[in-house]
C-alpha positions as CSV (number, residue, x, y, z in Angstrom):
1,X,121.6,89.7,132.5
2,X,123.3,89.3,129.2
3,X,124.8,92.4,128.0
4,X,124.7,94.0,124.7
5,X,126.0,97.3,122.6
6,X,123.4,99.7,122.4
7,X,123.8,101.9,119.3
8,X,121.9,105.1,118.3
9,X,121.7,105.9,115.0
10,X,120.6,109.8,113.9
11,X,119.6,109.0,110.3
12,X,118.0,105.9,108.3
13,X,121.2,105.5,106.5
14,X,123.5,105.1,109.7
15,X,121.0,102.7,111.2
16,X,121.1,100.4,107.8
17,X,124.8,100.7,107.9
18,X,124.9,99.5,111.7
19,X,122.5,96.6,110.7
20,X,125.0,95.6,107.9
21,X,128.3,95.8,109.9
22,X,126.5,93.4,112.6
23,X,124.5,91.0,110.5
24,X,122.2,88.7,112.3
25,X,123.6,89.4,115.7
26,X,122.0,93.1,115.9
27,X,118.2,93.6,116.6
28,X,116.3,96.8,115.6
29,X,114.0,98.2,118.4
30,X,111.6,101.2,118.1
31,X,109.5,101.5,121.1
32,X,111.3,98.6,122.9
33,X,107.8,97.6,124.7
34,X,108.2,93.9,123.5
35,X,112.0,93.9,123.3
36,X,112.5,94.6,126.8
37,X,110.3,91.6,128.1
38,X,111.9,89.2,125.9
39,X,115.5,90.3,126.7
40,X,114.7,90.0,130.4
41,X,113.4,86.7,130.0
42,X,116.2,85.4,127.8
43,X,114.3,84.9,124.6
44,X,116.3,87.4,122.8
45,X,120.2,87.5,123.4
46,X,121.6,90.1,120.8
47,X,124.9,91.5,120.6
48,X,124.1,94.6,119.7
49,X,120.4,96.6,119.9
50,X,120.3,99.5,117.2
51,X,117.5,102.0,118.6
52,X,115.2,103.9,116.0
53,X,114.0,106.7,118.5
54,X,116.5,109.4,117.5
55,X,116.1,108.8,113.7
56,X,114.4,111.9,112.3
57,X,111.4,111.9,110.0
58,X,109.9,108.4,110.7
59,X,106.9,109.5,112.9
60,X,104.7,110.7,110.2
61,X,101.0,109.6,109.3
62,X,100.1,111.0,105.9
63,X,96.7,110.6,104.1
64,X,95.3,111.9,100.8
65,X,92.6,110.6,98.5
66,X,95.2,109.8,96.0
67,X,97.8,108.0,97.5
68,X,96.0,106.5,100.9
69,X,97.5,106.3,104.0
70,X,101.3,106.4,104.7
71,X,102.6,105.1,108.2
72,X,106.2,106.1,109.2
73,X,108.0,103.4,111.0
74,X,108.1,105.6,114.3
75,X,104.7,106.4,114.5
76,X,103.1,105.1,117.5
77,X,99.9,103.3,118.2
78,X,98.6,106.2,120.2
79,X,99.5,108.5,116.9
80,X,97.4,106.1,115.2
81,X,94.3,106.0,117.7
82,X,94.2,109.7,117.8
83,X,94.7,110.7,114.0
84,X,91.5,112.2,112.4
85,X,92.0,110.6,109.0
86,X,92.9,107.0,110.6
87,X,89.4,107.2,112.4
88,X,87.6,108.6,109.3
89,X,89.0,106.3,106.6
90,X,90.3,103.3,108.4
91,X,88.0,102.7,111.5
92,X,89.1,98.8,111.5
93,X,92.9,100.4,112.3
94,X,91.5,103.1,114.8
95,X,89.7,99.7,116.5
96,X,92.9,97.9,116.5
97,X,95.0,101.0,117.8
98,X,92.6,101.6,120.9
99,X,92.4,97.8,121.7
100,X,96.1,97.6,121.7
101,X,97.4,97.2,125.5
102,X,96.9,100.5,127.9
103,X,97.7,104.1,127.0
104,X,101.2,104.1,128.3
105,X,102.5,101.1,126.2
106,X,100.8,102.8,123.2
107,X,102.6,105.9,123.7
108,X,105.7,103.8,123.2
109,X,104.9,101.1,121.0
110,X,104.9,101.9,117.1
111,X,102.7,100.2,114.8
112,X,105.7,98.9,112.5
113,X,107.3,97.4,115.7
114,X,104.1,95.6,116.0
115,X,104.2,94.5,112.5
116,X,107.7,93.2,113.0
117,X,107.2,91.3,115.9
118,X,104.7,89.0,114.0
119,X,102.8,88.0,117.0
120,X,100.0,86.2,115.8
121,X,97.9,87.9,118.3
122,X,98.9,91.6,117.7
123,X,96.1,93.8,117.7
124,X,97.1,96.2,114.7
125,X,97.8,93.2,112.3
126,X,94.1,92.0,111.5
127,X,93.1,95.6,110.7
128,X,96.3,96.2,108.7
129,X,95.7,93.0,106.7
130,X,91.9,93.7,106.2
131,X,92.8,97.1,104.8
132,X,95.1,95.7,102.4
133,X,98.6,97.4,103.8
134,X,101.8,97.4,101.9
135,X,105.3,97.3,103.3
136,X,108.2,99.4,102.1
137,X,111.3,97.7,103.0
138,X,114.9,99.3,102.8
139,X,118.5,98.3,103.0
140,X,121.8,99.2,102.4
141,X,121.3,98.2,98.5
142,X,117.9,99.3,97.7
143,X,114.2,99.1,98.6
144,X,110.9,97.0,97.6
145,X,107.6,96.8,98.3
146,X,106.1,93.4,99.7
147,X,102.1,93.0,100.6
148,X,101.6,92.5,104.1
149,X,99.8,89.1,103.9
150,X,103.2,88.0,102.3
151,X,105.4,89.3,105.5
152,X,104.5,86.8,108.3
153,X,106.2,83.3,107.8
154,X,105.6,82.1,111.3
155,X,105.3,83.0,114.7
156,X,107.6,85.9,115.4
157,X,109.0,85.6,112.2
158,X,108.7,87.8,109.0
159,X,110.3,87.8,105.7
160,X,112.5,90.5,106.3
161,X,116.4,89.9,105.4
162,X,119.0,90.9,107.6
163,X,120.1,94.2,107.3
164,X,116.4,95.3,106.2
165,X,114.0,97.8,107.7
166,X,110.3,98.0,107.4
167,X,110.3,101.9,107.0
168,X,106.6,102.6,105.8
169,X,103.2,101.0,105.6
170,X,101.0,102.1,103.0
171,X,97.0,101.7,103.0
172,X,95.2,102.4,99.8
173,X,92.1,104.5,99.8
174,X,88.9,103.0,100.7
175,X,86.3,102.6,98.1
176,X,83.4,104.6,98.5
177,X,80.5,103.0,100.8
178,X,83.2,101.2,102.9
179,X,82.8,100.1,106.3
180,X,85.1,98.6,109.0
181,X,85.7,97.1,112.5
182,X,88.3,95.2,114.5
183,X,87.3,93.5,117.8
184,X,89.4,91.6,120.1
185,X,88.5,88.9,122.6
186,X,89.8,88.7,125.5
187,X,89.0,87.4,129.1
188,X,90.5,90.7,131.0
189,X,90.0,93.3,128.7
190,X,92.3,95.9,126.8
191,X,95.5,94.9,129.0
192,X,95.4,91.5,127.9
193,X,96.8,89.7,124.7
194,X,94.0,88.8,122.7
195,X,92.4,85.4,122.6
196,X,91.1,86.0,119.2
197,X,91.0,89.2,117.1
198,X,88.8,89.8,114.0
199,X,88.9,92.7,111.6
200,X,86.4,92.9,108.7
201,X,86.2,95.7,105.6
202,X,83.3,95.7,103.4
203,X,82.8,97.9,100.4
204,X,79.2,98.0,98.9
205,X,78.1,98.8,95.2
206,X,75.5,101.2,94.2
207,X,72.8,97.9,94.3
208,X,74.1,97.4,97.6
209,X,75.8,93.9,97.0
210,X,79.3,93.4,98.3
211,X,82.0,94.7,95.8
212,X,84.8,94.0,98.1
213,X,85.3,92.1,101.3
214,X,88.4,91.6,103.4
215,X,88.3,89.5,106.7
216,X,91.2,89.0,108.7
217,X,91.9,86.9,112.1
218,X,94.6,87.1,114.9
219,X,95.7,84.3,117.5
220,X,93.8,81.5,115.5
221,X,96.9,80.4,113.3
222,X,100.7,80.7,113.4
223,X,100.7,84.0,111.7
224,X,97.8,86.6,111.3
225,X,95.7,85.5,108.3
226,X,93.0,86.4,105.6
227,X,89.9,84.4,105.3
228,X,90.1,84.1,101.7
229,X,87.3,81.7,101.2
230,X,84.7,83.4,103.4
231,X,85.3,86.7,101.6
232,X,85.0,85.5,98.2
233,X,81.5,83.8,99.3
234,X,80.1,87.5,99.8
235,X,81.7,89.3,96.9
236,X,79.1,90.0,94.5
237,X,76.3,89.0,96.9
238,X,74.0,91.0,99.0
239,X,75.0,91.2,102.5
240,X,71.9,89.4,104.0
241,X,72.0,87.8,107.7
242,X,72.1,84.7,106.0
243,X,75.1,85.3,103.7
244,X,77.2,87.1,106.5
245,X,76.6,84.3,108.6
246,X,77.8,81.5,106.0
247,X,80.7,83.8,105.4
248,X,81.3,83.9,109.3
249,X,81.2,80.1,109.4
250,X,83.8,80.0,106.5
251,X,86.2,82.2,108.4
252,X,86.0,79.9,111.5
253,X,86.7,77.0,109.0
254,X,89.9,78.6,107.9
255,X,91.3,78.7,111.5
256,X,94.1,76.6,112.7
257,X,94.2,77.7,116.2
258,X,96.1,76.2,119.4
259,X,95.0,75.7,123.2
260,X,96.8,77.6,125.7
261,X,96.1,79.2,128.8
262,X,94.4,82.1,127.1
263,X,91.8,79.6,125.4
264,X,91.2,76.2,123.9
265,X,91.0,75.3,120.2
266,X,87.5,75.1,119.8
267,X,86.6,78.1,121.7
268,X,89.2,80.1,119.4
269,X,87.2,79.0,116.5
270,X,83.7,79.7,117.8
271,X,84.8,83.2,118.7
272,X,86.6,83.5,115.3
273,X,82.9,82.9,114.0
274,X,81.3,85.3,116.3
275,X,83.6,87.9,116.1
276,X,83.6,87.8,112.1
277,X,79.8,87.9,112.0
278,X,79.8,90.9,114.5
279,X,82.6,92.7,112.5
280,X,80.8,92.2,109.1
281,X,77.7,93.2,110.2
282,X,79.1,96.5,111.8
283,X,81.3,97.1,108.5
284,X,78.2,96.9,106.3
285,X,75.8,98.8,108.6
286,X,78.4,101.8,108.6
287,X,79.7,101.5,104.8
288,X,79.6,105.1,103.8
289,X,78.7,106.9,107.0
290,X,81.2,108.8,109.4
291,X,82.3,106.4,111.7
292,X,81.4,106.9,115.4
293,X,84.5,106.5,117.6
294,X,83.2,106.1,120.8
295,X,81.3,103.4,119.1
296,X,84.3,101.6,118.0
297,X,86.0,102.2,121.2
298,X,83.4,100.4,123.1
299,X,83.1,97.5,120.7
300,X,86.8,96.9,120.2
301,X,87.4,95.0,123.1
302,X,85.1,92.3,124.4
303,X,85.5,90.4,127.4
304,X,82.2,88.4,127.6
305,X,79.7,86.5,125.5
């Protein structure tokens, strides 16, 4: 196996300097769950690996009604799954976390790492998109905010420049009367990569109409995507069964899936339609109610239809 220099910064500034010194020959890692697999198979061959495990102060999850939810770069997927504020205010993200691999992997893998890997099938990514996440990106020369739906540029590719680090994800406070859910379909269950993933977050007005709708899909295009046409079909409309079914149909039309060992392309489109309708129905039914995490966990992974 190819060797690499292993570096352990003890501050964010030190990590940024290491990346600046080594350019595009360095790879940043957090939990390393994806890195080890790709390094062993020869997909990644960096000259240097900068491990963030010893950088303090980045494992936070903070919520307040004014600023929303802030997730530090070293917060693990298991931290997200177990966090009471995430479960209460961002049930779609809680579902994405519980659908993510197994508990051993969730205890190591970070949400920011899942984002930066930019897999079209990443389980937290549709939920983060549906929650309208923003990315705080830092470098040795400053910082910038970028909407998450502008971060993904291709399979495994992001808009991060060499020397930049995703240091925080920020999710706005949901409007009153909001519900959400993420559901993953895979043949074998939680330890399998998703064949399709769908997340819906819906806010209802006082008259019961949809004031805001966000639908995101995974594993159906080169990147995780928002189904903007389907969202627009529902905004301002009553969430009737017919309207939800039409939005789900439009959501499937936005897909551009491939056929691989996990699923055929046509099958992915149909499952995207089914999952979208299921998540929309759940989001509408639970809007404004305290989420039942046991129910979310039961629904998050679907293996048969």
